[in-house]
KEKOLDREN-370880 format. One line per field, with one value per residue: residue number from 1; residue in three letters; chain; x negated, z negated, y negated of N, C-alpha, C in turn. Coordinates in nm, 4 decimals. Example, Ala and Ser with C-alpha at 12.3 -4.5 7.8 and 13.67 -1.06 7.14 Angstrom:
<rs>
k	(1:2) .
r	(ALA:SER) .
c	(A:A) .
n_c1	(-1.3190:-1.2850) .
n_c3	(-0.7800:-0.7080) .
n_c2	(0.5690:0.2250) .
ca_c1	(-1.2300:-1.3670) .
ca_c3	(-0.7800:-0.7140) .
ca_c2	(0.4500:0.1060) .
c_c1	(-1.3200:-1.2900) .
c_c3	(-0.7800:-0.7870) .
c_c2	(0.3300:-0.0030) .
</rs>
This chain:
<rs>
k	(1:2:3:4:5:6:7:8:9:10:11:12:13:14:15:16:17:18:19:20:21:22:23:24:25:26:27:28:29:30:31:32:33:34:35:36:37:38:39:40:41:42:43:44:45:46:47:48:49:50:51:52:53:54:55:56:57:58:59:60:61:62:63:64:65:66:67:68:69:70:71:72:73:74:75:76:77:78:79:80:81:82:83:84:85:86:87:88:89) .
r	(UNK:UNK:UNK:UNK:UNK:UNK:UNK:UNK:UNK:UNK:UNK:UNK:UNK:UNK:UNK:UNK:UNK:UNK:UNK:UNK:UNK:UNK:UNK:UNK:UNK:UNK:UNK:UNK:UNK:UNK:UNK:UNK:UNK:UNK:UNK:UNK:UNK:UNK:UNK:UNK:UNK:UNK:UNK:UNK:UNK:UNK:UNK:UNK:UNK:UNK:UNK:UNK:UNK:UNK:UNK:UNK:UNK:UNK:UNK:UNK:UNK:UNK:UNK:UNK:UNK:UNK:UNK:UNK:UNK:UNK:UNK:UNK:UNK:UNK:UNK:UNK:UNK:UNK:UNK:UNK:UNK:UNK:UNK:UNK:UNK:UNK:UNK:UNK:UNK) .
c	(A:A:A:A:A:A:A:A:A:A:A:A:A:A:A:A:A:A:A:A:A:A:A:A:A:A:A:A:A:A:A:A:A:A:A:A:A:A:A:A:A:A:A:A:A:A:A:A:A:A:A:A:A:A:A:A:A:A:A:A:A:A:A:A:A:A:A:A:A:A:A:A:A:A:A:A:A:A:A:A:A:A:A:A:A:A:A:A:A) .
n_c1	(-0.0736:-0.1894:-0.3616:-0.2081:-0.0345:0.2318:0.4418:0.3701:0.3829:0.6766:0.7783:0.6762:0.7829:1.0470:1.0747:1.0218:1.1822:1.4562:1.5863:1.5579:1.3334:1.4378:1.6833:1.6979:1.5587:1.7966:2.0350:1.9155:1.9537:2.1864:2.3031:2.1858:2.3383:2.5938:2.5595:2.5447:2.8120:2.9443:2.8910:2.8856:3.0799:3.1862:3.2278:3.0562:2.8257:2.7644:2.6296:2.4321:2.2842:2.1971:2.0113:2.1573:2.2619:2.4831:2.8237:2.9960:2.8069:2.7365:2.9954:3.0808:2.8501:2.8695:3.1203:3.0793:2.9271:3.0585:3.3162:3.5190:3.6155:3.4070:3.5401:3.7369:3.5731:3.5045:3.7580:3.7630:3.8662:3.6756:3.5095:3.4103:3.0471:2.9513:2.6821:2.3557:2.3456:2.3266:2.0377:2.0516:2.1963) .
n_c3	(0.0250:0.0676:-0.1466:-0.3385:-0.6619:-0.7405:-0.8499:-0.7807:-0.5334:-0.5352:-0.6226:-0.4522:-0.2134:-0.2332:-0.2737:0.0018:0.1319:0.0392:-0.0923:-0.3216:-0.2460:-0.2849:-0.2313:0.0200:0.1614:0.0901:0.2927:0.5340:0.5334:0.5113:0.7585:0.9763:0.8891:0.9565:1.2174:1.2709:1.2260:1.4256:1.6151:1.5464:1.4551:1.1925:0.8642:0.6519:0.8747:0.9587:0.7071:0.6921:0.9138:0.8572:0.6646:0.3631:0.0699:0.0669:0.1903:0.0180:-0.1264:0.0813:0.1280:-0.1139:-0.1804:0.0679:0.0594:-0.2116:-0.0877:0.1134:0.0651:0.1596:0.2796:0.4839:0.6698:0.7561:0.9285:1.0970:1.2333:1.4273:1.3441:1.3545:1.1413:1.0400:0.9392:0.6118:0.4430:0.3281:-0.0174:-0.2414:-0.3764:-0.6339:-0.7634) .
n_c2	(0.0834:-0.1462:-0.2254:-0.3169:-0.3129:-0.1082:-0.2769:-0.5118:-0.5172:-0.4673:-0.7020:-0.9159:-0.7853:-0.8170:-1.1521:-1.1720:-1.0807:-1.0709:-0.9099:-0.6227:-0.3779:-0.0874:-0.1419:-0.2383:-0.0180:0.1824:0.0423:0.0488:0.3224:0.3702:0.2093:0.3852:0.5970:0.5129:0.5048:0.7760:0.8605:0.7767:0.9440:1.1934:1.4886:1.5222:1.3928:1.5253:1.6230:1.4050:1.2883:1.4740:1.3759:1.1779:1.2067:1.2090:1.3684:1.4965:1.5229:1.4005:1.2310:1.0567:0.9253:0.7942:0.6083:0.4706:0.3368:0.2214:-0.0192:-0.0864:-0.1094:0.0491:0.3794:0.6474:0.7654:0.5679:0.4446:0.6340:0.7238:0.5247:0.2777:-0.0117:-0.2545:-0.5885:-0.5956:-0.6319:-0.8522:-0.6922:-0.5619:-0.8331:-0.9868:-1.0726:-0.8560) .
ca_c1	(-0.0374:-0.2877:-0.4141:-0.1317:0.0190:0.4007:0.5303:0.3277:0.4641:0.8365:0.8084:0.6294:0.9103:1.1984:1.0268:1.0253:1.3010:1.5544:1.6403:1.4898:1.3078:1.5426:1.8325:1.6391:1.6117:1.9231:2.0726:1.8717:1.9687:2.3316:2.3045:2.1567:2.4560:2.7000:2.5448:2.5663:2.9369:3.0171:2.8553:2.9149:3.2591:3.2342:3.1162:2.9510:2.7464:2.6870:2.5582:2.3062:2.1852:2.1370:1.9317:2.2363:2.2606:2.5947:2.9305:3.0222:2.6895:2.7642:3.1099:3.0482:2.7833:2.9432:3.2514:3.0141:2.8563:3.1392:3.4770:3.5987:3.5545:3.3506:3.6553:3.8097:3.4996:3.5348:3.8979:3.7379:3.8727:3.5759:3.5332:3.2590:2.9947:2.8769:2.5551:2.3355:2.3279:2.2342:1.8827:2.0503:2.2485) .
ca_c3	(0.0201:0.1010:-0.3038:-0.4515:-0.7258:-0.6971:-0.9233:-0.6871:-0.3699:-0.5121:-0.6444:-0.3015:-0.0825:-0.2825:-0.2083:0.1168:0.2219:0.0018:-0.1581:-0.3585:-0.1556:-0.2889:-0.1899:0.1488:0.2234:0.1434:0.3636:0.6234:0.5316:0.5672:0.8971:1.0051:0.8706:1.0677:1.3892:1.2651:1.1821:1.5235:1.6935:1.4629:1.4463:1.0675:0.7406:0.6512:1.0042:0.9570:0.6124:0.6914:0.9891:0.8118:0.4938:0.2363:0.0121:0.1061:0.2189:-0.1094:-0.1978:0.1601:0.0894:-0.2716:-0.1301:0.1811:-0.0411:-0.3195:0.0261:0.2304:-0.0104:0.2346:0.3093:0.5912:0.7558:0.8005:1.0472:1.1865:1.3005:1.5194:1.2998:1.3436:1.0995:1.0299:0.8301:0.5189:0.4347:0.1947:-0.1499:-0.2887:-0.4386:-0.7488:-0.8005) .
ca_c2	(-0.0029:-0.2309:-0.2238:-0.3706:-0.2213:-0.1294:-0.3895:-0.6433:-0.4974:-0.4899:-0.8568:-0.9736:-0.7855:-0.9118:-1.2826:-1.2325:-1.0246:-1.1631:-0.8010:-0.5390:-0.2544:0.0219:-0.1780:-0.2550:0.1159:0.2239:-0.0720:0.1442:0.4659:0.3596:0.1863:0.5402:0.6658:0.4475:0.5206:0.9046:0.8272:0.7187:1.0466:1.3260:1.5716:1.5056:1.2984:1.6146:1.6032:1.2352:1.3007:1.5290:1.3411:1.0299:1.2251:1.1882:1.5167:1.6047:1.3930:1.3342:1.1211:0.9416:0.8473:0.7336:0.5086:0.3994:0.3076:0.0880:-0.0712:-0.1966:-0.1446:0.1378:0.4835:0.6055:0.8402:0.4780:0.3937:0.7582:0.7180:0.4322:0.1436:-0.0837:-0.4100:-0.6542:-0.5153:-0.7332:-0.8341:-0.5809:-0.5993:-0.9352:-0.9726:-1.0799:-0.7542) .
c_c1	(-0.0549:-0.3491:-0.3134:-0.0401:0.1832:0.4839:0.5010:0.3944:0.6190:0.8545:0.7719:0.7684:1.0489:1.1852:1.0490:1.1224:1.4342:1.6228:1.5482:1.4482:1.3790:1.6557:1.8148:1.6724:1.7400:2.0306:2.0468:1.9099:2.1469:2.3701:2.2711:2.2984:2.5952:2.6763:2.5780:2.7275:3.0011:2.9625:2.8770:3.0419:3.2816:3.1830:3.0143:2.8267:2.6576:2.6183:2.4017:2.2122:2.1580:2.0735:2.0399:2.2647:2.3913:2.7081:2.9920:2.9389:2.7218:2.9065:3.1284:2.9419:2.8019:3.0344:3.1963:2.9427:2.9680:3.3004:3.5873:3.5400:3.4951:3.4477:3.7606:3.7028:3.5051:3.6275:3.8543:3.8162:3.7717:3.5971:3.3761:3.1705:2.9510:2.7609:2.5153:2.3493:2.2814:2.1151:1.9122:2.1756:2.1424) .
c_c3	(0.0075:-0.0482:-0.3531:-0.5461:-0.7019:-0.7580:-0.8512:-0.5852:-0.4010:-0.5268:-0.5159:-0.1829:-0.1119:-0.2302:-0.0885:0.2134:0.1784:-0.1093:-0.2137:-0.2737:-0.1701:-0.2179:-0.0232:0.2135:0.2336:0.2217:0.5219:0.6427:0.5808:0.6913:0.9892:1.0009:0.9282:1.1965:1.3945:1.2822:1.3261:1.6455:1.6696:1.4436:1.3022:0.9712:0.7064:0.7086:0.9628:0.8193:0.5972:0.8198:0.9405:0.6605:0.3720:0.1984:0.0641:0.1539:0.1153:-0.1389:-0.0691:0.1383:-0.0267:-0.2511:-0.0185:0.1206:-0.1294:-0.2019:0.0231:0.1726:0.0805:0.2782:0.4431:0.6898:0.8253:0.9426:1.1537:1.2686:1.3855:1.4556:1.2252:1.2286:1.0843:0.9187:0.7435:0.5093:0.3226:0.0766:-0.1713:-0.3595:-0.6135:-0.8202:-0.8738) .
c_c2	(-0.1319:-0.2889:-0.3391:-0.2422:-0.2205:-0.2325:-0.5028:-0.6474:-0.5151:-0.6417:-0.9035:-0.9515:-0.8295:-1.0458:-1.2548:-1.1878:-1.0352:-1.0166:-0.6939:-0.4154:-0.1277:0.0057:-0.1855:-0.1131:0.1879:0.1478:0.0175:0.2813:0.4514:0.3098:0.3202:0.5799:0.6631:0.4638:0.6658:0.9327:0.8547:0.8361:1.2025:1.3707:1.5161:1.4478:1.3906:1.6291:1.4888:1.2182:1.3375:1.4746:1.2115:1.0620:1.1875:1.3592:1.5653:1.4897:1.3024:1.1950:0.9778:0.8637:0.7539:0.6104:0.4442:0.3147:0.2095:-0.0263:-0.1657:-0.1955:-0.0618:0.3093:0.5227:0.7164:0.6875:0.4434:0.5131:0.7534:0.5979:0.2636:0.0618:-0.2432:-0.4454:-0.5815:-0.6459:-0.7051:-0.7377:-0.6344:-0.7550:-0.9152:-0.9782:-0.9661:-0.6389) .
</rs>
C-alpha cells in the first residue's frame, strides 16, 4: 500500500473520495450486482456473479442501500440510483 499504514490509507481515501474505503468497495460490489441482476435469471445467480455469499445477503444489502429489494430491478422497474453512502455514516 505504498508504505502507508492501514489507518493512514483509510484517512486519505476518505479525504480524497468522500466516503470510507469499505463503503466504496460495497458500492462497487453493488454496481456489479445491478449489472448481474439485469442479465441473470435469478437473484441467487446475480448474488453469486457479484460475489455476495447468497441471495439473502445481496437482498439485505441492496435494500439497505437503495430502500427497495433487487427483485424490483429484476422485474424491469428501473429507478434513479442514489449516491453511495455519505461519509458521515
